Structure formats: structure tokens, C-alpha cells
N, C-alpha and C positions, 0 to 999 in steps of 0.2 A: 504494499499500500504506500510506503514511503516514496519509491520511485514515481508511482502515479501522481502523488500529491506534488512532488517536485516538478513533474511535467506540466500539471495543471498551472502551477505557479508561474512556470516559464512562459506558457502560453498566454496567460493574462498579462504578464509584464510586456511581452512582445506587442501585444494588442494595444496596451496603454502607450507604448513608445512610438507606435506607428502614427505619426501626425496626420498624414493623409487620411488614414482610416478613421481616426478620431473626428476629423472635420466631417466626412461624409456620413458617418454613423451617428454622430451626436450634434455637432455644431449646425450642420445643414438642416436636420429637422427642428432643432431648437430655434433656428432662424425663422422657420415657417410659423412656429407658435408665437414668436415675438411680433412678426409682421401682421399676421391675422388677428392677433390679440390687440394690437394697437389700433388696426383699422376698424375692427368690429367692437372694441371695447369690452368692458367687464360686465356688461349688462346681464343681470340675473334673470331676466325674463324676456320672453319673445311675444311681441304684440302683433295681432293680425285681425283681419275681418273675415267672417264666414258667410258666404252667400247661401241662402235656403230657398229652394224652389220645388215645384211639384204639387200634386193635388193636396188640398187641405186634409189633414187627419189629426186625431188626437196625438198620435206619436210625433208627427211633424211639429205641432204646436208645443208639445212638451219639450222636444229637443231644442227648438228656437228659444223658448222661455229659460231653459237651463243654461243655454249659451249666453243670454243677456245678463245672467247673474254672475258670470265669471268676470274676473278683473283683466283677463288677457285677450279676450276676443269679442268683437261686437257682431250683431246680426242685422245688417242693412236689409230693407225690404225690396224686393225686385222679382221680375219674371225670370224663367229658366234661361231665356236667350240672353237677357240683359246680364244676369249674374255670370254666366259662362264667358261672356265677353269680358266682364270685369276681371274674371279669374284669369283669363288669357293675357290680359294686360298687366297683371301683377298686382291689382288693387284688392284682391281677395286672396287670403291665404288658402282657403278651401271653399269649394262650392258643393254643398250637399243637395243632391236631387233626389227627392223622395218619390217612390212609385205609388201604384194603386193599392189601397188597403182592402184586404178581403179575407174571408175565412177565419176571421178572429186572429189572424196572425199579423205581426208587425209588417208594415210595407217594406219592400226592398229599398236600399239606399245606395246611391252611387256617389262617391267622393271623388270630385275632380280637384287637382291641384297643379299648379305651375311647376314643372320640374326644373325650371331655370333658377328657382328660389333655392335649390339645394337642400342643405340640412334643415333650414327653416321650414320648408314645406313638409318634411318628414315630421317635425315637431308639431306642426299644425294639424296634420292628418291624425296623429296619435291623440292629441287633445280632443278633437272632435269625435273620434271613435270612442274615447273614454266617456264622454258626455253622453253619447247615445246609448252606450252600454248601461250607464247609470239610470237613464230614463226607462230603458227596457227592463230594468230589474235584474240585470246580469245576463239576460238572454240576448246573444249577439244578433243584430239585425243584418250583419254581413259576415260571410265566411272569410274572415281575415285573421291569420294566425300571427298576431303581433301584439305584444302587450302594450296597451296605451299608456300615455304619460300625461301629466298635468303641465300644460305649457308654461306656466309661471315659474315652474321648478327647473326648467332646462334652459341653459344658455348656449349661445353659439359654440363657446369653447368646450362644453360638455359633449357636443357631437363631434367637433373637430379634433380634439386631442387624441381620442383612440385611433383615428385614421393616421395621424402623424406618428404615433407610436408604432403602428403597424408598418408604416413606410420605413421607419428607422430599423426595425427588426429585419425587414426584408434587405435593405442595403447592407446591414452588418453581416447577414448570413450569406448572401449571394456575392456581392461585390468585394467585401472584406475578405471572406474565406477563399473565394476562387483565386484571387490575385495572390493571396498569402501562400496558398499551398503550392501554386505553380512556382512562386519564388523560392520556396523550400526545395523544390525539385531541381531548379536550375542551379541553385547554389551548392547542390550536393548534400544538403541537410538530410533529406530522406535516405539517400544512400548510406550515409554515415549511421542513422539509426537502424538501418537494416542489418548491419554487421555487429550491432550491439545485442546483449541479452534482452533488451527491452522489446516486448512483442508489439506487433503492428496493431493489434486490437487495443492494447492499452494506450498506445499513442493516439489513436482515433478517439477513444473514450476521454483521454485527457483533453483533447481539443473540443470535444462536444461539452464536457463539463465547464470548461473555461468559457465557451460561447454562451452557456446558459447564465454563467455569472455576469458576463458582459451585458446580456440581455436584461437581467435584473437591474443592473446598474443604469442602463439606458432608461428603463421604465421608471425608476425612482427619480432620476434627474428630470425627465420630460414631464412626468405627472406632477412633480414637485414644482416645477416652474409654472405650469398651467394653473396649478392650485394657488400658488403664492402671489402671482401677479395678475392673473386674469379670471380668478374666481371659479375655477373648476370644481364641480361637485362630484364626489365619488359615492355611488349608491349601492353597488353590488357587493357580494361576498368576496373578500380578498382572495380566498382559495380559488374561486372561479376565474377571477382575473389572472391569477398565477398560472392556472392550468392553460388558459388561452395564450398567455405570453410564451409558456414553455413550448406548447404545441407549434405556434408560429415560428419560434426560434429554430426548433428541430427541423420543421419543413424546409425552410429557407437555407438552413445550414446544409441540408442534404442536397439541395439544388446547387449550392456553392461547390460541394464535393464533386458533383457530377460534372460541372463545368471545368473544374480543375483537372479532371481526368481526360476530358476531350480536348481542351485547349493545349496547343504545343508550347506556348510561351506566354509571358505576362501581358504583352500587348493584345494578344488574341483573346486571352482570358477576360481582360477588362472590356473588350468589345462584346464578347459573348454575354457577359454579365449585364451590361447596359442594354443589350438587345433584349434580354429577358425582363429586366425591371422597368425600363422606361414606359412601355405600353401599359403595364399594370398601375402605374402612378395615376393615370388618367381614366382607366376603365375599371376600377375597383371600388368607386364610391368614396374615395378619401375627401375629395373637394366638392362633389356634387352627386346627386342621386342618379343611378342608372336605370331607375324603374321606367322612365319614359324615353329611354334610348330607342333608336330604330329596332324594329322587330328582328332584323337579321343580326344585329349586334348583341342583343340581350343574351342569346345562348353562349356566345363567346366570352362575355364577362363572367358567366357562371363557371367557366372552366379555370379562370385565373385564380391561383391559390390566395393571392392577396385579398380578393374580395371576401373569402371565407375568414381570413384573419380579422379584417375590418369588422365583419359582423360578429365574430366571436369576442372581440374587445369592446364593441360598442354596446352590445346587449347588456353585459353586467355593468360596465362603467357608466353608461348614460342612462339606461332604462332600469337598472337594478335586477335584471333577470338572472336566473340560475343556470345550472347545467341543462335543464330541459329545453331552454331556448337555444342553446349553442352546440348541442351534441352532434348535430349533423355537420356543423362547421368543423368541430374538432375531428370528426371522422374524415372529412375531405382532406384536412391537413395531415392526418395520419397516413392516408393513402398516398398523398404527395410525397411524404417522407419515405415511404416504402419504395415507391417507384424510382424516386431520385437516388436513394442509396443503392438500389439494384444496378442502376446505370453507373454509379460511382464506383462500385466494386468491380464491375465488368471492365471498366476503362482504367482502373488505377494503375499507375506506373511508378516505379521508384526512380527511374532516370528520365531525363528530358530527351526529347527527340527533335530533329530538325523540323522547322515550320514547313 
């Protein structure tokens, strides 16, 4: 165990001494938090208007009345066409269109929102959904599997910080590890380890453990910044958050291992890593929702592992949900880890080869 701990310590020190890796893994995402925090402020609440349209019914009247009693959203009066136009122009956070009431059941409700509003739209949809559930006495009027939240308890940073943390874990695992491992191979470090009594499995385990420690440090620093300077609220169970962080770190660590096995040199490894990570930055829901993306694009976004990590972090951190809400995301990350590690083992090399 002593050699393993020594290797873990060496890996952590090498990571902390790598100034370029520290910038991309910590300073770069921290810069996002500072910029967006300054732009959007520390506001502890999100305010918006909700348009209500459709045939008159007791349920619609109850929902509108409950909405008017809240402090975070108002209910202007207008027809369906007028309200939908207002929603498209961004002057409504959500437009709730009620259907016909019949058979003693609650009428169907369609919630329209402007996807360009990003995280704010998601907060608005959750708040309206919660209000309708309360009016219905707990019986959902829509088949929507998402825990609603109260808008005045959620800020922009509450939704934004989990995405930035996910981005940081991805950069650390993919870009940081891929280039580092290829560097070890080019400098002959792996070849020297091969002729020592220290087994390869222990070397890889040491790297995994050190990466998890780095991931924990990233989470503490980024979450601490968002909490101290921009009013981040943490609602979920810390164990659920820790599980999501660990699953994400391992999944992207494995992708980094796979790239290091395929890439012949450091320059190629960096190119491959950026090729993998860059599309995920904008297609995984970090900065804006992908719910209203073109139909052909939505299936692609659900293949990207970063989208599952964003969901796995946002559910407990922002909405206070537990394992029941993120188990599918954790499963997707576990599958990503298994596939990437299989590729990494298949293409692992002790020595470098010509490009």
C-alpha cells in the first residue's frame, strides 16, 4: 500500500505543478463563474410572467389564482394566440394552454416556453408545474417526470454552477489526462515504470485515485466561489452530489485514457481531446437548454456523456433531488467509463511510436 500511496502523491503533485492544466481545469471554469456571476448578479430569485389560455374551467381558474398569489410570477390576461406570441417574444416566461375538461378529470395542459431564455425558462417551467400540481392536489395534469421547484428559491447561479463544474471535470479528465499520459510515454516514464516491480494496475489505480482527489478539489473551489460570491444555494444530499462528481470524473478519465492510447504524440492528443470536448460544451445544456433544439439534433445531444453529467449534478445541487432522479445519468456515465476503458486497454502502449 505504501508504494501505491506514494504514486498517488506523485500524481497529485505533478497535476498541481502543471500550470497549463491548472488553468484549463480550474482557472478557466472559474472565469466563467466570475463573468456570468457579474453579468447576471447575485439575484436570489427569478421573476417572470405566465400566460394562461384555453377554455375556462375550475382547474384553470385555480391555477391562475394560485399563480397570482406567488411573489415571483404574474398572470396577465390574454387569448391563446396573443399569449403565445408574447411567449415567443420573451415577455412571458411560460404560456400554459389548458385543454377541454371532461370525464371528471383535470384538463390537459401544455406548457410553452422560450428556449432562448435558457436556464431561466427551465426554472419558470418547474415553478408553474409545481403550482399546477398543488392545485390538482398532487395529481399530475401532465406526464412530466421532473421535480418542480419554487422559482423564488432558485437563482441563475444555482442552475449555472453545476454545468460549469461538469465542464471542469470533463476538461480535467479528457484534456489533462490525455496529454499527460502521452507525455509520460514520450519521455520514457512509462517504459521505466514497466521495468520496476510496481505493477501497471497499481499505476493506473494511483492515477484514478489522484484524479478523483483533483475532482474533489475542483468541486470544492468552484462551488465555494459560486456560494461565497454569487449566492449559490445547495439543496441536495452531499452524498448524491459526490456520487455524481465521482461518476463524471471516472467517465471522462477513461475517455482521456482512450485518447492517450490512440494519439501518437502530445500535439495529436490535444487535438483529439479538443475535438471530443468542444462540441459537448455547447450541446450538453451547460449554457442553454437543448429541449427545443432541432429534432435531428436532440438525439445527438443525448449521446454526449457531458449532458448526463450536467443532469446528474444539476438535479441534486439545484433541485434537491436524490438518486432516484439521476440513476439513469449515473448508468450512462458508467457505460461511458466501461466502453472508454475497453478502448484504452486495447490501444495502451508503453512506448511512443512515430506520428
